[in-house]
N, C-alpha and C positions, 0 to 999 in steps of 0.2 A: 588545506581542505577546500573543497569547492562549496559555493553557496548553496547549490542544490542538495548536496550531501548534508549540510548543516540544517537546511530547511526540513528535509526528510526526517532527520534525527529529532528535531524539535517537535514535529508533528506526531511522531511515534510516542515521544515522552508525554506530550499534552494529551493524546488519546488515552494513554494508560492511566494517567492521573484522573482524567475526567470519568473514565469508566469505573475506576475504583470508588470515586466520590459518589457517582450515580447509583452504583450497586449497593453501597453501604447505606444510602439514604440520608447522608449528612446534609446535602443540599438538594432541594427539589426544584429543578429548573428545566424548562422544555429543551433548551440547548444541550444540557448534559444528558437528558434522556435520549435525544437524537444521536448524540455522539456514542452513547453506550449501545444503542441499537444498530448503528452503522460502523462499529469498530473495525470489522473485517475489511470494509471498503477503505477506511482511513489508513489502516495498517498497510494495505496493498499500495495505496497512493504514497505513503511514506517510504516504503521499500523501493518503489519505482523511482521516486525522486533521489533517494540515496544512491541507487545503482547508476542512475543517469549522471549523477554528480561524480561518481568514481571514475567511470570510463564509458565512453560511448560504444566501444567495441563489444562489451558484454551485452549491451542492449541490442546491438545489431545481430549478434550471434543468437540471442534468444528469439528475436523476431524471425530470423531465418529458420530456426528449428520449428517455431510455431507455424510459419508458412508452409514448410514441408509437411508437417503433420496435418494441416488443414487440407492440403492438396491430396495427400494419401487417403485421408478420411472421405473426401468427396469422391475420389476415384474408386473407392471401395477396396483399397489395398490393405487397410487395417481393420 
């Protein structure tokens, strides 16, 4: 396994635990509150790291699809 994949997996696990702890009110800390509020961003970052760690081809395909979508959206085709 790649280092980026492991880092993404650990970030997702840490975000999940921190969100549960913050939502249950067991520990009140500003960092946990921030993590709970920005969990979607952190999950996105974790998935991005994991996918980038698995293979770069998937990331390139997703970037190409996104690029085509943006061009069509700007051109008025969609």
